[in-house]
Backbone as JSON Lines, residues from 0, in Angstrom:
{"i":0,"aa":"X","n":[-2.52,11.07,-16.96],"ca":[-2.33,10.13,-18.2],"c":[-0.82,9.6,-17.9]}
{"i":1,"aa":"X","n":[-0.78,8.52,-18.51],"ca":[0.33,8.13,-18.39],"c":[0.55,7.46,-19.91]}
{"i":2,"aa":"X","n":[1.11,8.67,-20.85],"ca":[1.4,8.11,-22.35],"c":[2.72,7.82,-22.21]}
{"i":3,"aa":"X","n":[3.17,6.92,-22.91],"ca":[4.29,6.34,-23.41],"c":[5.62,7.44,-23.59]}
{"i":4,"aa":"X","n":[5.32,8.57,-23.96],"ca":[6.04,9.65,-24.26],"c":[6.22,10.32,-23.17]}
{"i":5,"aa":"X","n":[5.25,10.53,-22.03],"ca":[5.45,11.0,-20.58],"c":[6.41,10.46,-19.74]}
{"i":6,"aa":"X","n":[6.91,9.05,-20.23],"ca":[7.33,8.26,-18.91],"c":[8.8,8.62,-19.15]}
{"i":7,"aa":"X","n":[9.42,8.73,-17.74],"ca":[10.89,8.21,-17.61],"c":[12.03,7.15,-18.2]}
{"i":8,"aa":"X","n":[10.71,5.87,-17.65],"ca":[11.03,4.73,-17.67],"c":[9.96,4.15,-18.8]}
{"i":9,"aa":"X","n":[10.47,3.33,-20.11],"ca":[9.46,3.35,-21.04],"c":[8.56,1.96,-20.1]}
{"i":10,"aa":"X","n":[9.33,1.1,-19.37],"ca":[7.95,0.13,-18.63],"c":[7.25,0.21,-17.72]}
{"i":11,"aa":"X","n":[7.2,1.64,-17.23],"ca":[6.33,2.56,-16.28],"c":[4.95,2.58,-16.87]}
{"i":12,"aa":"X","n":[4.42,1.77,-17.48],"ca":[3.11,1.97,-17.78],"c":[1.91,2.07,-17.0]}
{"i":13,"aa":"X","n":[1.99,1.56,-15.61],"ca":[1.15,1.54,-14.43],"c":[1.39,3.11,-13.99]}
{"i":14,"aa":"X","n":[-0.18,3.52,-13.38],"ca":[-0.12,4.77,-12.49],"c":[-0.69,4.49,-11.65]}
{"i":15,"aa":"X","n":[-0.07,4.42,-10.31],"ca":[-0.44,4.31,-8.66],"c":[-0.49,5.4,-8.14]}
{"i":16,"aa":"X","n":[-1.9,5.97,-7.73],"ca":[-2.0,6.95,-6.99],"c":[-2.47,7.0,-5.58]}
{"i":17,"aa":"X","n":[-1.85,7.76,-4.86],"ca":[-2.07,8.02,-3.28],"c":[-2.59,8.81,-3.07]}
{"i":18,"aa":"X","n":[-3.92,9.15,-2.16],"ca":[-4.56,10.28,-2.02],"c":[-5.29,10.33,-0.54]}
{"i":19,"aa":"X","n":[-5.19,11.19,0.4],"ca":[-5.73,11.54,1.28],"c":[-5.26,12.74,1.71]}
{"i":20,"aa":"X","n":[-5.76,13.55,3.05],"ca":[-5.57,14.47,3.66],"c":[-3.73,14.9,3.51]}
{"i":21,"aa":"X","n":[-2.69,14.0,3.6],"ca":[-1.5,14.59,3.92],"c":[-0.95,14.14,2.82]}
{"i":22,"aa":"X","n":[-1.48,13.33,1.66],"ca":[-0.52,12.78,0.26],"c":[-1.58,13.23,-0.87]}
{"i":23,"aa":"X","n":[-1.13,13.57,-1.7],"ca":[-1.44,13.51,-3.5],"c":[-0.58,13.45,-4.19]}
{"i":24,"aa":"X","n":[-0.64,11.95,-4.43],"ca":[1.09,11.58,-5.16],"c":[0.45,10.77,-6.43]}
{"i":25,"aa":"X","n":[0.82,10.99,-7.36],"ca":[0.78,10.17,-8.6],"c":[2.08,9.53,-9.24]}
{"i":26,"aa":"X","n":[2.45,8.49,-9.41],"ca":[3.51,7.73,-10.09],"c":[3.7,6.86,-10.99]}
{"i":27,"aa":"X","n":[4.6,6.52,-11.88],"ca":[4.74,5.61,-12.91],"c":[5.24,4.52,-12.74]}
{"i":28,"aa":"X","n":[4.75,3.68,-12.13],"ca":[5.4,2.08,-11.99],"c":[5.17,0.83,-12.85]}
{"i":29,"aa":"X","n":[6.2,0.02,-13.31],"ca":[6.43,-1.06,-13.94],"c":[5.66,-1.94,-13.32]}
{"i":30,"aa":"X","n":[5.39,-3.27,-13.42],"ca":[4.76,-4.19,-13.16],"c":[5.6,-5.33,-11.98]}
{"i":31,"aa":"X","n":[6.73,-4.98,-11.63],"ca":[7.95,-5.17,-10.69],"c":[7.14,-4.55,-9.69]}
{"i":32,"aa":"X","n":[7.13,-2.96,-9.56],"ca":[7.04,-2.2,-8.54],"c":[5.88,-2.44,-7.92]}
{"i":33,"aa":"X","n":[4.54,-2.54,-8.95],"ca":[3.29,-3.02,-8.35],"c":[3.2,-4.12,-7.71]}
{"i":34,"aa":"X","n":[3.59,-5.41,-8.3],"ca":[3.73,-6.73,-7.36],"c":[4.52,-6.59,-6.19]}
{"i":35,"aa":"X","n":[5.56,-6.08,-6.19],"ca":[6.52,-6.17,-4.72],"c":[5.7,-4.73,-3.42]}
{"i":36,"aa":"X","n":[5.14,-3.77,-4.46],"ca":[4.25,-3.11,-3.29],"c":[2.66,-4.14,-2.61]}
{"i":37,"aa":"X","n":[2.31,-4.55,-3.57],"ca":[0.97,-5.36,-3.24],"c":[1.49,-6.61,-2.45]}
{"i":38,"aa":"X","n":[2.58,-7.25,-2.43],"ca":[3.4,-8.04,-1.68],"c":[3.6,-7.44,-0.22]}
{"i":39,"aa":"X","n":[4.0,-6.39,-0.02],"ca":[3.83,-5.68,0.73],"c":[2.98,-5.48,2.0]}
{"i":40,"aa":"X","n":[1.91,-5.0,1.02],"ca":[0.05,-4.5,1.78],"c":[-0.12,-5.85,1.93]}
{"i":41,"aa":"X","n":[-0.07,-7.0,1.4],"ca":[-0.82,-8.04,1.66],"c":[-0.24,-8.66,2.86]}
{"i":42,"aa":"X","n":[1.02,-8.78,3.07],"ca":[1.56,-9.44,3.96],"c":[1.32,-8.53,5.43]}
{"i":43,"aa":"X","n":[1.46,-7.16,5.53],"ca":[0.77,-6.01,6.49],"c":[-0.45,-6.44,6.98]}
{"i":44,"aa":"X","n":[-1.51,-6.61,5.83],"ca":[-2.58,-6.98,6.39],"c":[-2.74,-8.26,6.83]}
{"i":45,"aa":"X","n":[-2.11,-9.2,6.71],"ca":[-2.07,-10.72,6.96],"c":[-1.26,-10.42,8.78]}
{"i":46,"aa":"X","n":[-0.65,-9.87,8.71],"ca":[-0.13,-9.79,10.1],"c":[-0.86,-9.02,11.13]}
{"i":47,"aa":"X","n":[-1.58,-7.73,10.44],"ca":[-2.37,-7.0,11.32],"c":[-3.73,-8.19,11.48]}
{"i":48,"aa":"X","n":[-3.99,-8.81,10.94],"ca":[-5.03,-9.73,10.85],"c":[-5.01,-10.77,12.18]}
{"i":49,"aa":"X","n":[-3.44,-11.33,11.94],"ca":[-3.11,-12.41,12.77],"c":[-3.04,-12.0,14.6]}
{"i":50,"aa":"X","n":[-2.52,-10.38,14.56],"ca":[-2.5,-10.13,15.87],"c":[-4.07,-9.65,16.41]}
{"i":51,"aa":"X","n":[-5.02,-9.42,15.29],"ca":[-6.35,-9.15,15.83],"c":[-6.99,-10.25,16.35]}
{"i":52,"aa":"X","n":[-7.01,-11.0,15.27],"ca":[-7.68,-12.75,16.07],"c":[-7.16,-13.28,16.89]}
{"i":53,"aa":"X","n":[-5.89,-13.37,17.1],"ca":[-4.95,-13.99,18.36],"c":[-5.52,-13.46,19.66]}
{"i":54,"aa":"X","n":[-5.55,-12.02,19.52],"ca":[-5.48,-11.2,21.11],"c":[-7.18,-10.73,20.8]}
{"i":55,"aa":"X","n":[-8.53,-11.45,20.21],"ca":[-9.76,-11.45,20.54],"c":[-10.07,-9.94,20.18]}
{"i":56,"aa":"X","n":[-9.15,-8.99,19.53],"ca":[-9.6,-7.46,19.34],"c":[-10.82,-7.32,18.39]}
{"i":57,"aa":"X","n":[-11.39,-6.2,18.16],"ca":[-12.7,-5.66,17.02],"c":[-11.52,-5.14,16.39]}
{"i":58,"aa":"X","n":[-11.89,-4.4,15.05],"ca":[-11.32,-3.58,14.34],"c":[-11.23,-2.33,15.06]}
{"i":59,"aa":"X","n":[-12.05,-2.02,15.59],"ca":[-11.75,-0.84,16.68],"c":[-10.83,-0.93,17.47]}
{"i":60,"aa":"X","n":[-10.88,-1.99,18.32],"ca":[-9.63,-2.16,19.13],"c":[-8.47,-2.2,18.5]}
{"i":61,"aa":"X","n":[-8.24,-2.34,17.44],"ca":[-7.06,-2.05,16.56],"c":[-6.51,-1.0,16.17]}
{"i":62,"aa":"X","n":[-7.61,0.01,16.19],"ca":[-7.51,1.21,16.15],"c":[-6.76,1.79,17.08]}
{"i":63,"aa":"X","n":[-6.76,1.72,18.28],"ca":[-6.16,1.78,19.59],"c":[-5.34,1.37,19.87]}
{"i":64,"aa":"X","n":[-4.19,0.18,19.22],"ca":[-3.5,-0.54,19.62],"c":[-2.09,0.48,19.41]}
{"i":65,"aa":"X","n":[-1.18,0.79,20.28],"ca":[0.2,1.38,20.27],"c":[1.01,-0.1,20.23]}
{"i":66,"aa":"X","n":[1.47,-0.33,19.03],"ca":[2.48,-1.48,18.8],"c":[3.76,-1.07,19.16]}
{"i":67,"aa":"X","n":[4.53,-0.03,19.14],"ca":[5.67,0.63,19.49],"c":[5.83,0.63,21.38]}
{"i":68,"aa":"X","n":[4.92,0.57,21.92],"ca":[5.17,0.29,23.33],"c":[5.48,-0.57,24.07]}
């Protein structure tokens, strides 16, 4: 829960959770934190989709691409 009394920073009124096999994390964030994070995620998805489409890749192909080589 994100009650005002439990916040380190009063404006951190939003709770963001990340959960998968490697991570189980919950944090209190403010609106700016969420907007910035959404912007980064949107940009990453846009770049990924542009790479996929411009190369004629399927989603399955994209799972196999090694962008570091």
